[in-house]
C-alpha positions in Angstrom: -96.2 259.0 -137.4 -95.2 260.3 -134.4 -97.0 258.7 -131.8 -97.5 259.8 -127.9 -97.9 256.2 -126.0 -99.0 256.4 -122.6 -99.4 254.3 -120.0 -100.5 255.6 -116.3 -98.5 252.4 -114.9 -95.7 250.0 -116.5 -95.0 247.2 -114.9 -93.4 244.5 -117.3 -94.2 241.6 -115.8 -96.5 238.7 -116.4 -99.2 240.5 -118.7 -100.7 243.5 -118.1 -100.0 247.0 -119.5 -96.0 247.0 -119.2 -96.1 244.4 -121.8 -98.4 246.1 -124.0 -96.3 248.9 -124.1 -93.0 247.7 -124.5 -94.3 245.1 -128.0 -96.8 247.8 -129.3 -93.5 250.3 -129.3 -91.3 248.1 -130.3 -93.4 247.2 -133.3 -94.7 250.4 -134.1 -90.4 251.5 -134.7 -90.2 248.7 -136.7 -92.2 249.9 -139.5 -90.7 253.1 -139.3 -92.8 255.5 -137.0 -91.3 257.4 -134.3 -92.8 256.8 -130.5 -92.4 258.4 -127.4 -94.0 257.1 -124.4 -95.0 258.5 -121.0 -95.8 256.6 -118.1 -96.3 256.7 -114.6 -94.6 254.9 -111.8 -93.8 252.0 -111.6 -91.8 253.0 -115.0 -91.4 250.5 -118.1 -88.3 248.7 -116.6 -87.5 247.7 -120.4 -88.0 249.0 -124.2 -86.7 249.1 -127.6 -83.8 251.9 -127.6 -85.0 253.2 -130.3 -88.4 254.5 -128.1 -88.1 257.2 -126.1 -89.0 257.1 -122.5 -91.0 260.2 -120.5 -91.8 259.7 -117.3 -94.7 261.4 -115.2 -94.2 261.1 -111.8 -96.7 260.6 -109.4 -96.8 260.6 -105.3 -96.4 257.3 -105.7 -98.7 256.0 -103.2 -98.8 252.2 -104.0 -95.3 251.7 -104.4 -93.3 249.0 -103.2 -92.1 248.2 -100.5 -94.4 251.4 -98.7 -97.7 251.2 -100.0 -100.2 253.4 -99.2 -97.4 255.8 -97.5 -98.5 259.4 -96.4 -96.0 261.6 -98.4 -94.2 264.7 -97.0 -95.7 267.7 -97.0 -93.3 269.2 -99.5 -94.5 267.1 -102.1 -97.7 268.3 -102.5 -96.9 271.0 -105.5 -100.2 270.7 -107.2 -103.8 270.3 -107.1 -103.3 267.4 -108.5 -101.5 265.9 -106.1 -103.8 267.2 -103.9 -106.5 264.7 -105.2 -104.3 262.3 -105.4 -103.6 262.1 -101.6 -107.4 262.6 -101.2 -108.6 260.0 -103.2 -106.4 257.7 -101.8 -107.4 258.4 -98.4 -110.8 258.1 -98.8 -110.0 255.0 -100.3 -110.5 255.4 -103.9 -108.3 254.6 -106.8 -106.6 258.1 -108.1 -104.0 257.1 -110.9 -106.0 256.9 -114.0 -107.4 260.3 -113.6 -104.6 262.1 -112.0 -102.2 260.8 -114.9 -104.5 261.8 -117.5 -104.2 265.4 -116.1 -100.9 265.5 -115.9 -100.3 263.8 -119.3 -102.2 266.4 -120.6 -100.2 268.9 -119.0 -97.1 267.9 -120.6 -98.7 267.7 -124.1 -100.1 270.9 -124.2 -96.5 272.1 -124.4 -95.8 270.0 -126.7 -98.8 269.9 -129.0 -96.8 270.4 -133.1 -94.3 267.2 -131.5 -97.1 264.8 -132.0 -99.6 263.3 -134.8 -101.7 260.7 -132.5 -101.4 260.3 -128.9 -102.5 256.9 -127.8 -103.9 255.9 -124.3 -103.3 252.5 -122.9 -106.5 252.3 -120.6 -106.1 255.0 -118.6 -109.2 256.6 -119.7 -108.4 259.5 -117.9 -110.5 263.2 -118.1 -107.7 264.4 -119.2 -107.8 262.3 -122.4 -110.6 264.9 -123.2 -108.4 268.2 -122.5 -105.7 266.3 -125.0 -108.5 265.6 -127.2 -110.2 269.0 -127.4 -106.9 270.8 -128.0 -107.5 269.7 -132.0 -104.5 266.4 -131.2 -106.3 263.2 -132.6 -106.6 260.3 -129.6 -107.1 256.7 -129.6 -107.8 254.5 -126.4 -106.7 251.0 -125.7 -109.3 249.8 -123.7 -108.5 245.4 -122.7 -111.6 245.5 -120.9 -114.2 247.1 -119.1 -112.8 247.5 -115.5 -116.6 246.9 -114.4 -116.2 243.3 -115.1 -113.6 243.2 -112.0 -115.6 245.5 -109.6 -118.9 243.0 -110.0 -116.3 239.4 -109.0 -114.6 241.4 -106.4 -117.3 242.8 -104.6 -119.2 239.8 -104.9 -116.3 238.1 -103.5 -115.5 240.3 -100.9 -116.6 240.5 -96.9 -119.6 242.4 -96.4 -117.8 245.0 -94.4 -115.2 245.3 -97.1 -117.9 245.9 -99.9 -118.6 249.6 -99.5 -114.7 249.8 -99.8 -114.7 247.6 -103.0 -116.9 249.6 -104.7 -115.2 252.8 -103.5 -112.1 252.0 -105.1 -113.6 251.1 -108.2 -115.0 254.6 -108.4 -113.0 255.4 -111.1 -114.8 253.4 -114.1 -117.6 255.7 -114.0 -115.1 258.4 -115.3 -113.6 255.7 -117.8 -117.4 255.0 -119.3 -117.7 258.9 -119.7 -114.5 258.8 -121.4 -114.7 256.0 -123.3 -118.1 257.3 -125.0 -116.1 260.5 -126.1 -113.7 258.8 -127.8 -114.7 257.9 -131.2 -111.5 255.3 -132.2 -111.3 252.8 -129.7 -109.1 249.8 -129.6 -109.7 246.1 -128.0 -108.0 242.6 -128.7 -110.8 240.2 -129.0 -114.7 240.6 -130.1 -115.4 239.6 -126.4 -114.2 242.4 -124.7 -115.5 245.1 -127.4 -119.2 243.5 -126.9 -118.9 243.5 -123.2 -117.4 247.2 -123.5 -120.4 248.0 -125.8 -122.6 246.8 -122.8 -121.0 248.2 -119.7 -119.9 251.5 -121.0 -122.9 252.2 -123.4 -120.2 252.3 -126.1 -121.5 252.4 -129.5 -119.9 249.5 -131.5 -119.0 251.3 -134.1 -116.2 253.0 -131.9 -114.6 250.1 -131.2 -111.8 248.5 -133.1 -110.6 244.5 -132.7 -106.9 244.1 -132.6 -105.6 240.7 -130.7 -102.7 240.9 -129.1 -99.3 239.5 -129.9 -96.1 237.1 -128.6 -93.1 237.0 -129.6 -92.8 233.5 -130.9 -88.5 233.1 -130.9 -88.4 233.9 -127.4 -91.6 231.7 -126.8 -91.4 228.9 -127.9 -91.4 224.1 -127.4 -88.3 223.3 -124.8 -87.1 219.7 -125.9 -88.0 218.5 -122.6 -90.9 219.0 -119.8 -91.0 218.4 -116.0 -93.5 215.3 -115.5 -96.8 216.4 -113.9 -95.7 220.3 -113.6 -98.8 222.1 -114.1 -98.1 226.1 -114.4 -100.4 229.4 -113.7 -99.8 233.1 -114.6 -101.9 235.4 -112.6 -101.2 239.2 -112.9 -102.9 239.9 -110.0 -103.7 238.2 -106.4 -107.3 238.5 -106.7 -110.9 236.6 -107.6 -111.4 236.9 -111.1 -108.3 235.2 -111.6 -109.8 231.9 -110.2 -106.7 230.4 -108.3 -108.5 229.5 -105.5 -110.3 227.2 -107.8 -106.9 225.9 -109.5 -105.1 225.0 -106.0 -108.4 223.1 -104.7 -108.2 221.0 -108.1 -104.3 220.4 -107.0 -105.3 219.2 -103.6 -107.2 217.0 -105.0 -104.6 215.2 -107.9 -102.1 215.4 -105.4 -103.8 212.3 -103.6 -103.0 210.0 -106.4 -100.3 211.6 -108.1 -96.6 213.3 -107.7 -97.0 217.0 -109.6 -96.1 220.0 -108.5 -97.8 223.9 -109.6 -95.8 226.3 -110.7 -97.4 229.7 -109.8 -96.2 233.0 -111.2 -98.0 235.5 -109.3 -97.4 238.4 -106.6 -99.2 237.2 -103.8 -100.5 239.5 -100.8 -98.3 238.7 -98.3 -100.6 236.5 -95.5 -103.7 237.2 -97.8 -106.1 234.5 -98.7 -104.2 232.5 -101.7 -101.2 232.0 -99.3 -103.6 231.2 -96.4 -105.5 228.3 -98.4 -102.4 227.4 -99.7 -101.1 226.6 -96.2 -105.0 224.9 -95.2 -104.9 222.6 -97.8 -101.8 221.0 -97.3 -100.0 222.0 -100.5 -97.1 224.4 -99.7 -94.6 221.6 -100.7 -95.4 221.6 -104.3 -97.0 224.8 -105.2 -93.8 226.7 -106.0 -94.2 230.7 -106.5 -92.3 233.3 -108.1 -92.9 236.9 -109.4 -90.9 239.8 -111.4 -89.6 237.0 -113.8 -87.6 238.4 -117.0 -89.0 237.1 -120.4 -86.1 234.5 -120.8 -87.2 233.2 -116.8 -90.8 233.1 -118.0 -90.2 231.6 -121.4 -88.4 229.1 -119.8 -90.0 228.0 -117.0 -93.6 227.7 -119.6 -91.7 225.2 -121.9 -90.9 223.3 -119.3 -94.4 222.5 -118.1 -96.6 219.9 -118.9 -99.7 221.9 -118.4 -100.5 225.8 -118.4 -103.7 226.6 -116.6 -105.5 229.6 -116.8 -108.7 229.3 -114.1 -110.2 232.9 -114.4 -113.9 233.8 -114.2 -113.4 236.5 -116.8 -110.6 237.8 -119.1 -110.8 240.1 -121.8 -107.6 238.4 -123.8 -105.0 236.5 -121.7 -101.5 237.0 -123.1 -100.2 234.0 -120.9 -102.3 231.9 -123.2 -100.9 233.2 -126.5 -97.4 232.9 -124.4 -98.1 229.2 -123.4 -99.5 228.4 -127.0 -96.0 229.7 -128.1 -94.3 227.7 -125.8 -95.9 224.5 -127.5 -97.8 223.9 -123.7 -101.4 222.4 -123.7 -103.8 224.6 -121.9 -106.2 223.9 -119.1 -108.7 227.0 -119.4 -112.1 228.2 -118.4 -114.5 228.8 -120.7 -115.1 232.5 -119.9 -114.3 236.0 -121.2 -112.8 235.7 -124.5 -110.6 232.8 -123.3 -112.1 230.5 -126.1 -111.9 233.2 -128.5 -108.0 233.0 -128.1 -107.6 229.5 -127.7 -110.2 228.3 -130.6 -112.6 226.0 -129.8 -112.1 222.8 -127.1 -109.9 220.3 -127.9 -107.8 222.3 -130.3 -105.5 223.8 -128.6 -106.7 224.0 -125.3 -109.6 221.8 -123.2 -112.0 224.6 -121.7 -113.9 223.9 -118.2 -116.6 225.5 -116.3 -115.3 228.5 -114.6 -115.4 227.6 -110.8 -116.0 224.5 -111.2 -113.2 222.5 -109.1 -114.2 218.7 -110.0 -114.4 219.5 -113.7 -111.1 221.4 -113.7 -109.5 218.5 -111.5 -111.0 215.7 -114.1 -109.5 217.6 -116.9 -106.4 218.3 -115.6 -105.8 214.5 -114.8 -106.6 212.9 -118.2 -104.4 215.6 -119.4 -101.5 214.3 -117.4 -102.3 210.7 -118.1 -102.2 211.3 -121.9 -98.8 212.2 -123.0 -99.9 211.9 -127.1 -102.6 214.1 -125.8 -100.5 216.6 -124.0 -98.6 216.6 -127.8 -101.4 216.9 -129.4 -102.6 220.5 -128.3 -99.1 221.6 -127.8 -98.6 220.9 -131.5 -101.5 222.9 -132.3 -101.2 225.8 -129.9 -97.6 226.2 -131.4 -99.1 226.3 -135.0 -101.9 228.9 -134.2 -99.9 231.6 -132.2 -97.5 231.3 -135.7 -100.6 231.4 -137.8 -102.4 234.2 -135.5 -100.5 236.2 -133.2 -97.3 238.8 -133.9 -96.8 241.9 -132.6 -95.8 243.4 -136.1 -99.5 242.7 -137.2 -100.9 244.5 -134.1 -98.2 247.5 -134.8 -99.6 247.3 -138.3 -103.5 246.9 -137.6 -102.9 249.9 -134.8 -101.5 252.6 -137.3 -104.5 251.9 -139.4 -106.9 253.2 -136.6 -104.1 256.1 -135.7 -104.9 257.3 -139.2 -108.3 256.4 -139.3 -108.3 259.0 -136.1 -105.9 262.0 -138.0 -108.5 261.8 -140.9 -111.5 262.4 -138.5 -109.8 265.4 -137.1 -108.6 266.9 -140.2 -112.4 267.2 -141.4 -113.6 268.5 -138.5 
């Protein structure tokens, strides 16, 4: 099949859209399909050589190191550019919509080049234009962004709540678009139920295809660093629960020498950085970001415990990568995490979300029990090998493409 894979931004590190696009596209070409990725900024840094990349440039108003920059007048060339600028200036997030509109324009001129268009989490109105042109459209929804909105609004100071609500205004567009795309892909049955509830999507539209892991890259190491905990957060937001882990680490350090490897891009002088300083744990919290796959795999395999304290997850690539690395997990009993890691005590210990006391106790118990650490790690490695692979993800996704093409052909 000839597949156009859309990704409105393709950050390649620590989970997220770029990882999904990179590994899915590779799995698809391994099966013999022709794949072209259409991506907005940041563009994917690594793609399989057999995968073509078409850049879909925007004004890139959130780029580093100058986010919320003011573009030059000469950069505003189309009505889409103007909408992107005005939405940003009025505290909204325009990228899902404006990327989809630009992609629709590009694909209109190449209608005969593809058998199917697969959108990754954008759910912009441009997808409906593509669909009306007669091209089959499939969309992946990792989880409903409405869950992020609820948690961020609840955590925001009173004066910021209207700004947070405005930022997430694009969620209403995503609800409408999702309802009108017959074939949707999501990554867990938990996400499927949440999407159906929050977006008003017919459950029959949803196809569950879990994510995969490279078990040759992510694998157990011969030696681990004693009392090393690792946590991976793709965003510095309340949803990831990092503050609860930091409080637990502060309590644990009273009675033992330990360290926390926090893989995350923190907001400069933001709440997480301030909390680390306030708790007096700057000397044992080591922060890194932008790691290569091999660097991340090495760090995961070096830890005795991986902690995922999220308040919600639609899936969790870090959990699957930790299991493949044979690293025991302590995870919140939240969202799809129990579905990903299995029952409590199988590959992971599950704790109540946001319960710092329970999290502290379970982390301490595991760090004091090398035998239990080995048992959980071995079980995790076995589960990763048996349940999660990108080849399987690609094959299951192609079956959904085929259904979309059959539906369009019979319309």
